[in-house]
C-alpha positions as CSV (number, residue, x, y, z in Angstrom):
1,X,0.0,0.0,0.0
2,X,1.4,3.4,-1.0
3,X,0.1,6.1,1.2
4,X,0.5,9.9,1.5
5,X,-1.2,11.4,4.6
6,X,-3.7,14.1,3.7
7,X,-2.4,17.6,4.5
8,X,1.2,16.4,4.9
9,X,2.5,18.9,2.4
10,X,5.1,16.4,1.5
11,X,6.9,16.4,-1.9
12,X,6.9,12.9,-3.4
13,X,9.2,11.4,-6.0
14,X,6.7,9.9,-8.5
15,X,9.2,7.2,-9.3
16,X,8.5,5.7,-5.9
17,X,5.1,4.6,-7.0
18,X,5.0,1.7,-9.6
19,X,1.9,2.9,-11.3
20,X,0.7,6.5,-11.5
21,X,-2.3,6.9,-9.3
22,X,-3.9,9.4,-11.7
23,X,-4.0,6.7,-14.3
24,X,-6.0,4.4,-12.0
25,X,-8.3,7.3,-11.3
26,X,-8.7,7.9,-15.1
27,X,-9.6,4.3,-15.6
28,X,-12.2,4.3,-12.9
29,X,-13.8,7.4,-14.6
30,X,-12.8,10.0,-11.9
31,X,-11.9,12.6,-14.4
32,X,-13.1,14.8,-17.3
33,X,-11.9,14.8,-20.8
34,X,-10.6,17.9,-22.3
35,X,-13.5,19.5,-24.3
36,X,-11.3,21.7,-26.5
37,X,-10.2,19.3,-29.3
38,X,-7.8,22.0,-30.7
39,X,-5.5,21.6,-27.7
40,X,-3.2,18.7,-26.7
41,X,-3.7,16.0,-25.8
42,X,-5.8,15.9,-29.1
43,X,-8.2,13.1,-30.0
44,X,-7.8,11.0,-33.1
45,X,-10.9,8.8,-33.8
46,X,-11.0,5.7,-36.0
47,X,-13.3,2.8,-36.3
48,X,-11.8,-0.6,-35.2
49,X,-13.7,-3.3,-37.2
50,X,-12.2,-6.1,-35.2
51,X,-13.8,-4.8,-31.9
52,X,-16.8,-3.1,-33.6
53,X,-15.7,-0.1,-31.6
54,X,-14.6,3.5,-32.0
55,X,-10.9,3.9,-30.9
56,X,-10.1,7.4,-29.6
57,X,-6.4,7.9,-29.3
58,X,-5.2,10.9,-27.4
59,X,-2.0,12.2,-28.8
60,X,0.5,15.0,-27.9
61,X,3.7,16.4,-29.4
62,X,7.0,14.8,-28.6
63,X,10.5,15.7,-29.8
64,X,12.6,12.6,-30.7
65,X,16.3,12.5,-30.5
66,X,18.1,12.0,-33.9
67,X,21.5,10.5,-34.6
68,X,24.4,11.5,-32.4
69,X,22.1,13.6,-30.1
70,X,20.8,15.8,-33.0
71,X,17.2,16.9,-32.5
72,X,14.9,15.1,-34.9
73,X,11.6,16.3,-36.3
74,X,8.8,16.7,-33.8
75,X,6.1,14.1,-34.0
76,X,3.1,12.9,-32.0
77,X,2.9,10.1,-29.4
78,X,-0.1,8.3,-28.2
79,X,-0.8,8.8,-24.5
80,X,-4.2,7.1,-24.1
81,X,-6.4,4.9,-26.2
82,X,-10.1,4.4,-25.4
83,X,-12.2,1.8,-27.2
84,X,-16.0,2.5,-27.1
85,X,-18.6,0.1,-28.3
86,X,-20.1,1.3,-31.6
87,X,-23.7,0.8,-30.6
88,X,-23.8,1.7,-26.9
89,X,-20.7,4.0,-26.8
90,X,-19.8,2.3,-23.5
91,X,-16.1,2.1,-22.9
92,X,-14.7,-1.4,-23.4
93,X,-10.9,-0.9,-23.0
94,X,-8.5,1.9,-22.0
95,X,-4.7,1.8,-22.6
96,X,-2.3,4.4,-21.1
97,X,1.1,4.8,-22.7
98,X,4.4,6.0,-21.1
99,X,6.8,8.5,-22.6
100,X,8.6,5.7,-24.4
101,X,5.4,4.6,-26.1
102,X,5.0,1.4,-24.1
103,X,1.7,0.5,-22.4
104,X,1.8,1.4,-18.7
105,X,-1.8,0.6,-17.7
106,X,-4.4,-1.4,-19.6
107,X,-8.0,-1.7,-18.4
108,X,-10.8,-3.8,-19.6
109,X,-14.3,-2.6,-18.6
110,X,-17.5,-4.6,-18.9
111,X,-21.0,-5.3,-17.4
112,X,-22.0,-1.6,-17.5
113,X,-25.0,-0.8,-15.2
114,X,-26.8,2.3,-14.0
115,X,-25.5,4.2,-11.0
116,X,-28.1,4.8,-8.2
117,X,-28.5,8.5,-7.3
118,X,-27.6,9.8,-10.7
119,X,-29.6,11.0,-13.7
120,X,-28.5,8.4,-16.3
121,X,-25.1,7.7,-15.0
122,X,-23.4,4.4,-15.8
123,X,-20.4,2.5,-14.4
124,X,-18.6,-0.7,-15.3
125,X,-19.3,-3.4,-12.8
126,X,-16.2,-5.5,-13.9
127,X,-12.8,-3.7,-14.2
128,X,-9.6,-5.6,-14.9
129,X,-6.4,-3.5,-14.6
130,X,-3.2,-4.8,-16.1
131,X,0.2,-3.3,-15.5
132,X,2.3,-4.7,-18.4
133,X,5.7,-3.6,-17.1
134,X,5.3,-5.4,-13.8
135,X,2.9,-8.1,-15.1
136,X,0.5,-7.3,-12.2
137,X,-3.2,-7.5,-12.6
138,X,-6.0,-6.1,-10.4
139,X,-9.7,-7.0,-10.7
140,X,-12.5,-4.9,-9.3
141,X,-16.0,-6.5,-9.2
142,X,-18.5,-3.8,-8.2
143,X,-22.1,-4.2,-7.1
144,X,-24.8,-1.8,-5.9
145,X,-23.0,1.2,-7.3
146,X,-24.4,4.5,-6.0
147,X,-23.2,8.1,-6.2
148,X,-23.6,8.5,-2.4
149,X,-24.8,6.3,0.4
150,X,-25.6,7.6,3.9
151,X,-23.5,10.8,3.3
152,X,-20.5,8.9,2.0
153,X,-18.0,9.3,0.4
154,X,-16.8,12.1,2.5
155,X,-13.2,13.2,3.4
156,X,-13.3,11.0,6.4
157,X,-13.9,8.0,4.1
158,X,-10.3,8.1,3.0
159,X,-8.5,8.0,6.3
160,X,-5.6,5.5,6.5
161,X,-6.8,2.4,8.4
162,X,-5.0,1.5,11.6
163,X,-4.6,-2.1,10.4
164,X,-4.6,-2.0,6.6
165,X,-4.3,-5.8,6.1
166,X,-1.3,-5.6,3.8
167,X,2.2,-7.0,4.3
168,X,4.0,-3.7,3.4
169,X,3.0,-0.1,3.9
170,X,5.1,2.7,2.2
171,X,4.5,6.2,3.5
172,X,5.3,8.5,0.6
173,X,6.0,11.4,2.8
174,X,8.9,9.7,4.5
175,X,12.3,8.7,3.0
176,X,12.6,5.1,2.1
177,X,15.4,2.9,3.6
């Protein structure tokens, strides 16, 4: 478990965390897409007949190194790919790419259902996260998804548990030995 206490004001080296937490949040749908398609990351949309899905690839500029350290022409690199079912437009798969172009996080989303307490909100009930570089996999099976329940989530919902039930805890606000 990687943990940064709320309000610690600590500066954290992102290399300490094996997967960027913001990518996990993006997979779980806790973020908005940029609405201005004239800015980067910019969407490129194509139809994928093998999946019968639209593939939205978010690209941004990158400068590649040429021979002997010479600066090569600037190009585009994929940062995220989202596959949405052609008929329902529900997201089936998300792939996040690192700066080197390799997949960092892959997510397969299925069994979409309505979210209680929302006007037409949907969420995937089955989420499989794969971390190709470490070959780790996480599976989330959700049920009874609701926007809120008895006033939760609230800030107190995210307090660090006294007994987290994991074999190793890494506090990101403290130097590692």
